[in-house]
All heavy atoms as an XYZ file, in Angstrom:
816
protein
N     110.242   -228.470     54.151
C     109.153   -229.239     53.562
C     108.106   -229.516     54.654
O     108.436   -229.867     55.763
C     109.715   -230.545     52.996
C     108.741   -231.285     52.165
S     109.315   -232.819     51.377
C     110.980   -232.516     50.948
N     106.866   -229.362     54.304
C     105.802   -229.566     55.269
C     105.465   -231.039     55.419
O     105.799   -231.852     54.562
C     104.524   -228.815     54.834
O     104.036   -229.432     53.647
C     104.793   -227.350     54.600
N     104.769   -231.342     56.496
C     104.324   -232.719     56.723
C     103.406   -233.162     55.587
O     103.505   -234.288     55.095
C     103.607   -232.832     58.091
C     102.962   -234.197     58.247
C     104.576   -232.544     59.213
N     102.528   -232.275     55.124
C     101.608   -232.626     54.044
C     102.372   -232.982     52.769
O     102.019   -233.927     52.063
C     100.634   -231.482     53.782
N     103.423   -232.230     52.480
C     104.215   -232.516     51.289
C     104.983   -233.827     51.452
O     105.088   -234.614     50.506
C     105.165   -231.357     50.995
C     105.764   -231.266     49.607
C     104.734   -231.436     48.501
C     106.501   -229.951     49.445
N     105.466   -234.100     52.651
C     106.128   -235.383     52.927
C     105.159   -236.548     52.721
O     105.513   -237.565     52.116
C     106.670   -235.426     54.360
C     107.897   -234.566     54.555
O     108.555   -234.202     53.558
O     108.200   -234.251     55.722
N     103.941   -236.389     53.227
C     102.927   -237.439     53.074
C     102.561   -237.629     51.604
O     102.370   -238.761     51.144
C     101.687   -237.102     53.895
N     102.486   -236.534     50.867
C     102.187   -236.610     49.441
C     103.289   -237.365     48.701
O     103.012   -238.242     47.877
C     102.016   -235.207     48.860
C     101.805   -235.111     47.350
C     100.597   -235.914     46.893
C     101.682   -233.657     46.942
N     104.528   -237.058     49.012
C     105.647   -237.746     48.364
C     105.634   -239.250     48.694
O     105.922   -240.082     47.831
C     106.967   -237.126     48.772
C     107.163   -235.760     48.169
C     108.530   -235.208     48.520
N     108.649   -233.812     48.214
C     108.820   -233.305     46.995
N     108.867   -234.106     45.958
N     108.919   -232.006     46.804
N     105.264   -239.587     49.912
C     105.166   -241.002     50.294
C     104.066   -241.690     49.490
O     104.235   -242.835     49.029
C     104.897   -241.135     51.792
N     102.957   -241.009     49.274
C     101.851   -241.578     48.482
C     102.275   -241.756     47.024
O     101.952   -242.760     46.385
C     100.617   -240.672     48.591
C      99.431   -241.152     47.821
C      98.813   -242.396     48.440
N      97.670   -242.814     47.652
C      97.481   -244.043     47.206
N      98.315   -245.005     47.517
N      96.434   -244.331     46.478
N     103.026   -240.786     46.500
C     103.533   -240.893     45.130
C     104.443   -242.113     45.005
O     104.337   -242.882     44.040
C     104.278   -239.602     44.731
C     103.283   -238.445     44.602
C     105.063   -239.802     43.441
C     103.932   -237.070     44.540
N     105.316   -242.291     45.969
C     106.209   -243.457     45.952
C     105.427   -244.762     46.027
O     105.747   -245.736     45.335
C     107.216   -243.385     47.109
C     108.249   -242.288     46.921
O     108.384   -241.750     45.798
O     108.917   -241.947     47.927
N     104.387   -244.780     46.846
C     103.549   -245.974     47.000
C     102.859   -246.319     45.675
O     102.849   -247.475     45.242
C     102.510   -245.714     48.095
C     101.554   -246.829     48.367
C     100.538   -246.412     49.417
O     100.916   -245.837     50.452
O      99.342   -246.673     49.178
N     102.284   -245.317     45.031
C     101.610   -245.551     43.751
C     102.634   -245.976     42.695
O     102.378   -246.868     41.885
C     100.833   -244.305     43.296
C      99.652   -244.050     44.231
C     100.336   -244.472     41.859
C      98.949   -242.725     43.989
N     103.802   -245.354     42.708
C     104.852   -245.723     41.758
C     105.268   -247.179     41.904
O     105.452   -247.887     40.903
N     105.391   -247.626     43.141
C     105.755   -249.028     43.384
C     104.643   -249.964     42.906
O     104.911   -251.006     42.293
C     106.044   -249.250     44.866
N     103.404   -249.586     43.165
C     102.267   -250.396     42.714
C     102.229   -250.438     41.184
O     101.999   -251.491     40.582
C     100.959   -249.828     43.275
C      99.753   -250.593     42.854
N      99.490   -251.873     43.281
C      98.742   -250.262     42.018
C      98.362   -252.302     42.734
N      97.898   -251.335     41.954
N     102.475   -249.311     40.567
C     102.491   -249.223     39.115
C     103.568   -250.136     38.524
O     103.329   -250.839     37.533
C     102.727   -247.770     38.717
C     102.507   -247.331     37.293
C     101.156   -247.761     36.769
C     102.646   -245.816     37.212
N     104.729   -250.150     39.147
C     105.810   -251.032     38.687
C     105.397   -252.500     38.799
O     105.679   -253.304     37.897
C     107.081   -250.773     39.489
N     104.710   -252.839     39.898
C     104.270   -254.233     40.080
C     103.259   -254.642     39.009
O     103.382   -255.703     38.407
C     103.669   -254.440     41.469
C     104.680   -254.595     42.570
C     104.042   -255.051     43.881
N     102.947   -254.209     44.339
C     103.085   -253.080     45.045
N     104.284   -252.651     45.373
N     102.040   -252.402     45.434
N     102.253   -253.797     38.768
C     101.196   -254.209     37.839
C     101.636   -254.128     36.386
O     101.046   -254.784     35.535
C      99.872   -253.446     38.058
C     100.013   -251.959     37.751
C      99.327   -253.690     39.447
C      98.704   -251.200     37.780
N     102.674   -253.347     36.113
C     103.174   -253.262     34.737
C     104.290   -254.268     34.484
O     104.790   -254.378     33.364
C     103.684   -251.851     34.440
O     104.859   -251.587     35.178
N     104.691   -254.978     35.532
C     105.794   -255.917     35.392
C     107.101   -255.201     35.086
O     107.965   -255.736     34.418
N     107.211   -253.968     35.596
C     108.387   -253.113     35.360
C     108.612   -252.778     33.889
O     109.678   -252.314     33.507
C     109.659   -253.719     35.963
C     109.697   -253.572     37.475
O     109.233   -252.529     37.975
O     110.179   -254.493     38.142
N     107.605   -253.010     33.058
C     107.714   -252.631     31.643
C     107.590   -251.118     31.527
O     106.914   -250.471     32.331
C     106.603   -253.296     30.834
N     108.220   -250.553     30.532
C     108.113   -249.126     30.262
C     106.664   -248.783     29.951
O     106.029   -249.422     29.106
C     109.004   -248.757     29.073
O     108.626   -247.517     28.540
N     106.146   -247.775     30.618
C     104.760   -247.388     30.382
C     104.580   -246.834     28.972
O     103.543   -247.047     28.344
C     104.309   -246.371     31.428
C     104.318   -246.907     32.862
C     103.959   -245.806     33.846
C     103.380   -248.087     33.009
N     105.585   -246.154     28.463
C     105.517   -245.650     27.084
C     105.449   -246.803     26.092
O     104.670   -246.775     25.139
C     106.713   -244.760     26.777
S     106.690   -243.213     27.693
N     106.254   -247.823     26.325
C     106.247   -248.985     25.445
C     104.894   -249.684     25.501
O     104.351   -250.088     24.473
C     107.370   -249.974     25.839
O     108.613   -249.288     25.734
C     107.373   -251.201     24.948
N     104.346   -249.796     26.691
C     103.036   -250.424     26.836
C     101.984   -249.644     26.053
O     101.137   -250.227     25.386
C     102.632   -250.508     28.311
C     103.420   -251.514     29.105
S     102.893   -251.574     30.822
C     101.307   -252.372     30.644
N     102.038   -248.319     26.141
C     101.060   -247.486     25.443
C     101.173   -247.628     23.938
O     100.171   -247.642     23.229
C     101.245   -246.016     25.830
O     100.940   -245.829     27.184
N     102.393   -247.713     23.440
C     102.611   -247.799     21.991
C     102.349   -249.199     21.435
O     102.290   -249.378     20.227
C     104.034   -247.366     21.655
C     104.236   -245.872     21.770
C     105.579   -245.481     21.216
N     106.676   -246.032     21.988
C     107.422   -245.357     22.849
N     107.196   -244.088     23.043
N     108.398   -245.948     23.501
N     102.173   -250.173     22.310
C     101.980   -251.546     21.833
C     100.642   -251.743     21.142
O     100.453   -252.731     20.435
C     102.088   -252.535     23.000
O     100.916   -252.463     23.802
N      99.726   -250.813     21.361
C      98.412   -250.940     20.749
C      97.432   -251.757     21.574
O      96.260   -251.855     21.243
N      97.918   -252.351     22.639
C      97.052   -253.125     23.530
C      96.516   -252.195     24.630
O      97.292   -251.555     25.314
C      97.837   -254.273     24.179
C      98.362   -255.282     23.189
C      97.234   -255.995     22.464
O      96.227   -256.349     23.045
N      97.405   -256.183     21.170
N      95.203   -252.101     24.789
C      94.679   -251.248     25.841
C      95.125   -251.738     27.223
O      95.224   -252.937     27.461
C      93.165   -251.338     25.700
C      92.890   -252.323     24.631
C      94.183   -252.787     24.040
N      95.415   -250.793     28.082
C      95.854   -251.127     29.443
C      95.236   -250.148     30.436
O      95.939   -249.438     31.147
C      97.370   -251.098     29.525
N      93.893   -250.084     30.492
C      93.262   -249.082     31.346
C      93.619   -249.198     32.830
O      93.731   -248.180     33.506
C      91.766   -249.261     31.128
C      91.587   -250.382     30.191
C      92.922   -250.848     29.731
N      93.833   -250.400     33.332
C      94.186   -250.533     34.749
C      95.536   -249.889     35.034
O      95.711   -249.173     36.032
C      94.200   -251.991     35.172
N      96.485   -250.108     34.157
C      97.806   -249.500     34.320
C      97.704   -247.997     34.140
O      98.279   -247.217     34.914
C      98.817   -250.115     33.331
C     100.138   -249.371     33.359
C      99.030   -251.595     33.632
N      96.970   -247.556     33.132
C      96.845   -246.120     32.861
C      96.142   -245.400     34.010
O      96.466   -244.256     34.308
C      96.103   -245.876     31.547
C      96.810   -246.435     30.328
C      98.250   -245.960     30.197
C      98.368   -244.593     29.613
N      99.762   -244.156     29.420
N      95.190   -246.054     34.657
C      94.503   -245.467     35.812
C      95.523   -245.123     36.901
O      95.558   -244.000     37.412
C      93.444   -246.447     36.336
C      92.746   -245.968     37.582
C      91.599   -245.198     37.486
C      93.228   -246.278     38.846
C      90.941   -244.753     38.626
C      92.594   -245.835     39.990
C      91.447   -245.066     39.882
O      90.813   -244.620     41.017
N      96.378   -246.065     37.229
C      97.372   -245.846     38.278
C      98.449   -244.860     37.829
O      98.947   -244.070     38.639
C      97.974   -247.176     38.734
C      96.962   -248.041     39.414
N      96.462   -247.771     40.672
C      96.326   -249.153     38.994
C      95.566   -248.676     40.989
N      95.464   -249.526     39.992
N      98.782   -244.899     36.553
C      99.741   -243.927     36.032
C      99.164   -242.511     36.148
O      99.874   -241.560     36.501
C     100.082   -244.235     34.573
C     101.093   -243.267     33.997
C     101.341   -243.461     32.514
O     100.620   -244.249     31.851
O     102.268   -242.800     32.006
N      97.887   -242.356     35.870
C      97.234   -241.055     36.008
C      97.241   -240.563     37.445
O      97.502   -239.386     37.713
N      96.991   -241.471     38.384
C      97.035   -241.102     39.805
C      98.426   -240.614     40.181
O      98.588   -239.579     40.840
C      96.629   -242.294     40.674
N      99.428   -241.351     39.743
C     100.818   -241.006     40.020
C     101.166   -239.647     39.411
O     101.763   -238.789     40.052
C     101.702   -242.124     39.471
C     103.159   -241.940     39.603
C     103.914   -242.145     40.727
C     104.072   -241.557     38.574
N     105.241   -241.904     40.444
C     105.358   -241.539     39.129
C     103.909   -241.223     37.234
C     106.482   -241.199     38.382
C     105.028   -240.895     36.496
C     106.292   -240.876     37.074
N     100.777   -239.438     38.157
C     101.101   -238.194     37.455
C     100.411   -236.988     38.098
O     101.025   -235.921     38.256
C     100.700   -238.306     35.988
N      99.151   -237.140     38.464
C      98.421   -236.029     39.075
C      99.047   -235.622     40.412
O      99.221   -234.430     40.693
C      96.950   -236.405     39.275
N      99.400   -236.603     41.223
C     100.005   -236.290     42.518
C     101.404   -235.712     42.359
O     101.804   -234.826     43.119
C     100.016   -237.524     43.418
C      98.634   -238.048     43.813
C      98.760   -239.236     44.753
C      97.760   -236.962     44.425
N     102.148   -236.167     41.370
C     103.468   -235.573     41.101
C     103.321   -234.116     40.675
O     104.130   -233.273     41.045
C     104.193   -236.372     40.026
C     104.727   -237.683     40.579
C     105.740   -238.324     39.704
N     106.861   -237.397     39.508
C     107.716   -237.463     38.504
N     107.590   -238.406     37.610
N     108.691   -236.612     38.390
N     102.305   -233.843     39.889
C     102.042   -232.465     39.471
C     101.799   -231.578     40.692
O     102.345   -230.482     40.793
C     100.833   -232.440     38.535
C     100.433   -231.069     38.048
C      99.189   -231.106     37.175
O      99.049   -232.037     36.344
O      98.358   -230.204     37.328
N     101.004   -232.061     41.611
C     100.720   -231.301     42.835
C     101.991   -231.087     43.642
O     102.266   -229.977     44.109
C      99.641   -232.007     43.687
C      99.510   -231.364     45.073
C      98.298   -231.980     42.961
N     102.783   -232.136     43.820
C     104.015   -232.029     44.606
C     104.958   -230.992     43.999
O     105.555   -230.176     44.717
C     104.707   -233.382     44.708
N     105.082   -231.018     42.695
C     105.982   -230.084     42.011
C     105.515   -228.641     42.205
O     106.302   -227.753     42.514
C     106.049   -230.419     40.525
C     106.954   -229.521     39.738
C     106.995   -229.933     38.278
C     107.870   -228.986     37.481
N     107.884   -229.332     36.066
N     104.234   -228.408     42.042
C     103.697   -227.054     42.164
C     103.644   -226.575     43.612
O     103.734   -225.384     43.868
C     102.319   -226.976     41.528
C     102.368   -227.100     40.016
C     100.962   -227.117     39.436
N     100.979   -227.278     38.013
C     100.721   -226.300     37.136
N     100.432   -225.093     37.572
N     100.750   -226.546     35.850
N     103.499   -227.498     44.564
C     103.401   -227.124     45.977
C     104.761   -226.951     46.633
O     104.858   -226.344     47.701
C     102.585   -228.165     46.747
N     105.803   -227.470     46.023
C     107.124   -227.468     46.647
C     107.575   -226.087     47.139
O     108.044   -225.968     48.267
C     108.162   -228.059     45.691
C     109.522   -228.224     46.319
C     110.478   -228.882     45.362
C     111.833   -229.050     46.029
N     112.802   -229.647     45.136
N     107.436   -225.019     46.350
C     107.941   -223.723     46.820
C     107.215   -223.174     48.054
O     107.803   -222.477     48.862
C     107.736   -222.786     45.628
C     107.495   -223.657     44.454
C     106.951   -224.954     44.983
N     105.944   -223.476     48.199
C     105.162   -222.867     49.282
C     104.500   -223.860     50.224
O     104.019   -223.485     51.283
C     104.108   -221.908     48.708
C     103.226   -222.553     47.681
N     102.215   -223.401     48.000
C     103.245   -222.474     46.332
C     101.614   -223.817     46.900
N     102.224   -223.262     45.869
N     104.430   -225.120     49.846
C     103.914   -226.158     50.733
C     102.406   -226.273     50.832
O     101.900   -227.048     51.629
N     101.644   -225.529     50.027
C     100.183   -225.590     50.116
C      99.651   -226.697     49.204
O      99.212   -226.455     48.083
C      99.558   -224.242     49.772
C      98.096   -224.161     50.181
O      97.485   -225.215     50.475
O      97.562   -223.036     50.212
N      99.713   -227.905     49.716
C      99.339   -229.093     48.949
C      97.870   -229.064     48.552
O      97.522   -229.344     47.392
C      99.672   -230.374     49.750
C      99.074   -231.602     49.101
C     101.176   -230.519     49.912
N      97.003   -228.710     49.466
C      95.559   -228.752     49.174
C      95.181   -227.733     48.107
O      94.425   -228.044     47.184
C      94.720   -228.573     50.454
C      95.015   -229.697     51.453
C      93.224   -228.514     50.138
C      94.789   -231.113     50.926
N      95.692   -226.518     48.199
C      95.380   -225.505     47.185
C      95.841   -225.970     45.806
O      95.122   -225.801     44.810
C      96.032   -224.169     47.538
N      97.017   -226.563     45.737
C      97.514   -227.059     44.456
C      96.697   -228.249     43.971
O      96.480   -228.401     42.768
C      99.000   -227.420     44.552
C      99.896   -226.223     44.731
C      99.822   -225.194     43.610
O      99.403   -225.530     42.479
O     100.185   -224.045     43.864
N      96.243   -229.089     44.880
C      95.416   -230.232     44.494
C      94.075   -229.768     43.934
O      93.581   -230.315     42.943
C      95.203   -231.169     45.683
N      93.495   -228.754     44.545
C      92.219   -228.213     44.061
C      92.400   -227.622     42.656
O      91.585   -227.864     41.762
C      91.651   -227.168     45.046
C      90.482   -226.411     44.447
C      91.235   -227.847     46.353
N      93.483   -226.873     42.457
C      93.750   -226.296     41.135
C      93.985   -227.402     40.098
O      93.451   -227.341     38.978
C      94.949   -225.357     41.213
N      94.759   -228.405     40.472
C      95.026   -229.518     39.562
C      93.738   -230.266     39.231
O      93.527   -230.671     38.084
C      96.051   -230.482     40.170
N      92.880   -230.420     40.220
C      91.623   -231.127     39.990
C      90.812   -230.446     38.896
O      90.224   -231.096     38.037
C      90.806   -231.242     41.263
C      89.683   -232.234     41.066
C      88.585   -232.164     42.072
N      87.665   -233.264     41.855
C      86.830   -233.359     40.817
N      86.797   -232.451     39.875
N      86.026   -234.410     40.705
N      90.789   -229.128     38.927
C      90.068   -228.387     37.891
C      90.632   -228.661     36.501
O      89.882   -228.876     35.540
N      91.946   -228.668     36.390
C      92.588   -228.947     35.106
C      92.303   -230.377     34.642
O      91.984   -230.610     33.473
C      94.103   -228.723     35.198
C      94.500   -227.267     35.375
C      95.989   -227.063     35.306
N      96.745   -227.764     36.337
C      97.014   -227.278     37.540
N      96.564   -226.082     37.902
N      97.730   -227.977     38.399
N      92.451   -231.328     35.553
C      92.244   -232.740     35.190
C      90.778   -233.003     34.845
O      90.491   -233.770     33.936
C      92.740   -233.651     36.312
C      94.227   -233.810     36.288
C      95.165   -232.849     36.568
C      94.951   -234.973     35.915
N      96.423   -233.364     36.402
C      96.328   -234.665     36.007
C      94.586   -236.254     35.530
C      97.323   -235.582     35.723
C      95.574   -237.181     35.252
C      96.930   -236.834     35.346
N      89.854   -232.379     35.547
C      88.427   -232.562     35.244
C      88.100   -231.987     33.865
O      87.352   -232.605     33.090
C      87.566   -231.908     36.318
N      88.657   -230.818     33.540
C      88.423   -230.214     32.229
C      88.995   -231.106     31.131
O      88.360   -231.300     30.084
C      89.033   -228.812     32.182
N      90.182   -231.646     31.365
C      90.786   -232.550     30.371
C      89.935   -233.806     30.182
O      89.735   -234.259     29.054
C      92.202   -232.947     30.782
C      93.203   -231.825     30.574
O      92.895   -230.848     29.866
O      94.315   -231.934     31.137
N      89.441   -234.366     31.279
C      88.603   -235.560     31.171
C      87.328   -235.245     30.399
O      86.908   -236.032     29.544
C      88.277   -236.130     32.555
C      87.361   -237.366     32.554
C      87.953   -238.508     31.732
C      87.078   -237.811     33.984
N      86.730   -234.105     30.667
C      85.514   -233.727     29.945
C      85.792   -233.596     28.448
O      85.002   -234.084     27.622
C      84.954   -232.420     30.504
N      86.901   -232.953     28.078
C      87.263   -232.827     26.663
C      87.501   -234.191     26.025
O      87.039   -234.459     24.908
C      88.512   -231.949     26.507
C      88.231   -230.467     26.532
C      89.446   -229.655     26.116
N      90.557   -229.760     27.055
C      90.697   -229.038     28.157
N      89.773   -228.146     28.478
N      91.732   -229.190     28.942
N      88.225   -235.050     26.730
C      88.506   -236.386     26.189
C      87.231   -237.197     26.008
O      87.067   -237.897     25.004
C      89.478   -237.130     27.108
C      90.910   -236.610     27.107
C      91.689   -237.208     28.270
C      91.590   -236.922     25.784
N      86.347   -237.117     26.977
C      85.085   -237.853     26.912
C      84.243   -237.343     25.741
O      83.691   -238.139     24.970
C      84.317   -237.719     28.234
O      85.137   -238.229     29.293
C      83.005   -238.475     28.206
N      84.192   -236.025     25.597
C      83.423   -235.421     24.515
C      83.963   -235.835     23.147
O      83.194   -236.057     22.206
C      83.463   -233.903     24.659
C      82.586   -233.152     23.681
C      82.632   -231.654     23.941
O      82.270   -231.244     25.057
O      83.047   -230.922     23.028
N      85.259   -235.953     23.033
C      85.906   -236.350     21.772
C      85.812   -237.837     21.495
O      86.180   -238.295     20.418
C      87.403   -236.014     21.821
C      87.740   -234.614     21.574
C      89.222   -234.395     21.342
N      90.116   -235.511     21.572
C      91.305   -235.426     22.155
N      91.732   -234.278     22.619
N      92.070   -236.483     22.293
N      85.394   -238.601     22.490
C      85.330   -240.054     22.315
C      86.697   -240.705     22.383
O      86.971   -241.673     21.681
N      87.567   -240.169     23.245
C      88.929   -240.695     23.399
C      88.893   -242.154     23.853
O      87.892   -242.637     24.384
C      89.704   -239.850     24.404
N      90.005   -242.821     23.654
C      90.117   -244.227     24.020
C      90.067   -244.480     25.523
O      90.223   -243.565     26.338
N      89.866   -245.743     25.843
C      89.742   -246.148     27.255
C      90.974   -245.802     28.071
O      90.868   -245.464     29.247
C      89.487   -247.656     27.352
C      88.168   -248.085     26.824
C      87.929   -249.565     26.965
N      89.165   -250.328     27.118
C      89.252   -251.635     27.037
N      88.194   -252.340     26.797
N      90.408   -252.244     27.185
N      92.158   -245.916     27.482
C      93.380   -245.627     28.232
C      93.429   -244.172     28.678
O      93.798   -243.879     29.818
C      94.626   -245.963     27.413
C      94.897   -247.460     27.324
O      94.197   -248.244     28.000
O      95.807   -247.834     26.575
N      93.077   -243.248     27.771
C      93.089   -241.833     28.147
C      92.044   -241.522     29.208
O      92.299   -240.749     30.139
C      92.872   -240.944     26.921
C      94.115   -240.763     26.144
C      94.390   -241.251     24.895
C      95.292   -240.067     26.568
N      95.659   -240.897     24.523
C      96.232   -240.167     25.525
C      95.631   -239.368     27.725
C      97.499   -239.587     25.607
C      96.903   -238.789     27.802
C      97.815   -238.903     26.759
N      90.881   -242.122     29.088
C      89.819   -241.909     30.088
C      90.269   -242.473     31.434
O      90.108   -241.835     32.479
C      88.492   -242.557     29.623
C      88.025   -241.950     28.288
C      87.427   -242.443     30.703
C      87.761   -240.466     28.299
N      90.848   -243.657     31.418
C      91.332   -244.270     32.659
C      92.429   -243.422     33.295
O      92.459   -243.248     34.518
C      91.846   -245.686     32.384
N      93.337   -242.893     32.490
C      94.440   -242.063     32.987
C      93.901   -240.842     33.728
O      94.288   -240.573     34.868
C      95.293   -241.640     31.787
C      96.503   -240.799     32.118
C      97.706   -241.397     32.463
C      96.455   -239.410     32.051
C      98.832   -240.634     32.744
C      97.567   -238.643     32.321
C      98.755   -239.259     32.668
O      99.861   -238.498     32.947
N      93.007   -240.106     33.090
C      92.450   -238.898     33.717
C      91.567   -239.247     34.910
O      91.561   -238.537     35.911
C      91.674   -238.074     32.695
C      92.559   -237.375     31.709
C      93.409   -236.329     32.396
N      94.444   -235.843     31.500
C      95.375   -234.987     31.846
N      95.428   -234.514     33.062
N      96.279   -234.607     30.990
N      90.841   -240.345     34.836
C      90.003   -240.771     35.958
C      90.862   -241.128     37.166
O      90.551   -240.753     38.305
C      89.106   -241.956     35.555
O      88.280   -241.551     34.459
C      88.230   -242.412     36.715
N      91.962   -241.835     36.934
C      92.875   -242.165     38.026
C      93.439   -240.920     38.675
O      93.543   -240.829     39.906
N      93.801   -239.949     37.859
C      94.293   -238.680     38.404
C      93.250   -237.969     39.233
O      93.533   -237.490     40.338
N      92.033   -237.910     38.725
C      90.957   -237.259     39.475
C      90.676   -237.964     40.793
O      90.489   -237.320     41.826
C      89.681   -237.187     38.634
C      89.635   -236.068     37.614
C      88.412   -236.214     36.724
C      89.637   -234.712     38.298
N      90.638   -239.282     40.761
C      90.388   -240.034     41.998
C      91.487   -239.775     43.027
O      91.208   -239.596     44.212
C      90.261   -241.528     41.707
C      88.955   -241.883     41.017
O      88.059   -241.023     40.912
O      88.838   -243.045     40.570
N      92.734   -239.740     42.574
C      93.842   -239.480     43.495
C      93.750   -238.074     44.062
O      93.984   -237.859     45.265
C      95.178   -239.681     42.777
N      93.417   -237.110     43.228
C      93.276   -235.731     43.697
C      92.119   -235.610     44.685
O      92.242   -234.945     45.718
C      93.089   -234.781     42.509
C      94.312   -234.655     41.608
C      93.945   -233.959     40.300
C      95.451   -233.935     42.322
N      90.999   -236.265     44.375
C      89.857   -236.234     45.291
C      90.217   -236.819     46.654
O      89.836   -236.280     47.692
C      88.668   -237.000     44.705
C      87.977   -236.225     43.592
O      88.200   -235.005     43.453
O      87.206   -236.863     42.834
N      90.971   -237.909     46.664
C      91.338   -238.524     47.953
C      92.340   -237.662     48.708
O      92.389   -237.701     49.939
C      91.859   -239.943     47.760
O      93.111   -239.930     47.130
N      93.099   -236.861     47.991
C      94.029   -235.940     48.645
C      93.285   -234.748     49.232
O      93.559   -234.327     50.355
C      95.071   -235.467     47.621
C      96.157   -234.527     48.104
C      97.010   -235.190     49.201
C      97.040   -234.109     46.931
N      92.316   -234.243     48.494
C      91.552   -233.062     48.915
C      90.635   -233.401     50.075
O      90.536   -232.642     51.036
C      90.756   -232.485     47.730
C      91.733   -231.946     46.668
C      89.784   -231.421     48.186
C      91.095   -231.681     45.316
N      89.940   -234.512     49.991
C      88.970   -234.902     51.019
C      89.199   -236.363     51.407
O      88.436   -237.235     50.988
C      87.565   -234.699     50.516
N      90.250   -236.652     52.171
C      90.521   -238.045     52.522
C      89.379   -238.653     53.339
O      88.777   -237.996     54.166
C      91.806   -237.972     53.359
C      91.929   -236.552     53.788
C      91.143   -235.725     52.820
N      89.077   -239.885     53.021
C      88.065   -240.609     53.790
C      86.647   -240.374     53.330
O      85.718   -240.952     53.865
N      86.435   -239.497     52.338
C      85.074   -239.267     51.851
C      84.644   -240.362     50.918
O      85.356   -241.007     50.264
C      84.965   -237.923     51.120
C      84.836   -236.764     52.097
O      84.776   -237.011     53.306
O      84.799   -235.608     51.622
């Protein structure tokens, strides 16, 4: 495992812990089905999901940045489709959180 992949996994764990704190350890699926909007939680869940996607795809070869760039394209296209359809705030927040996390991975400090 490369240093970049180790750092990515540490960031995923950090976001996961933050997500647990802000959700009060409630099931994210249950929160979503409750009908109450939770864009702040969904934003962090999106960040966590996007980075997990990168880690999973990068694991065989260790090229975290290439996988992050590819994931960014997918997440940006999904956000554009959701925005065009007039999707709810939770879905927009989820994809936005993922994009922000991917952007910070691709170009840290920008």
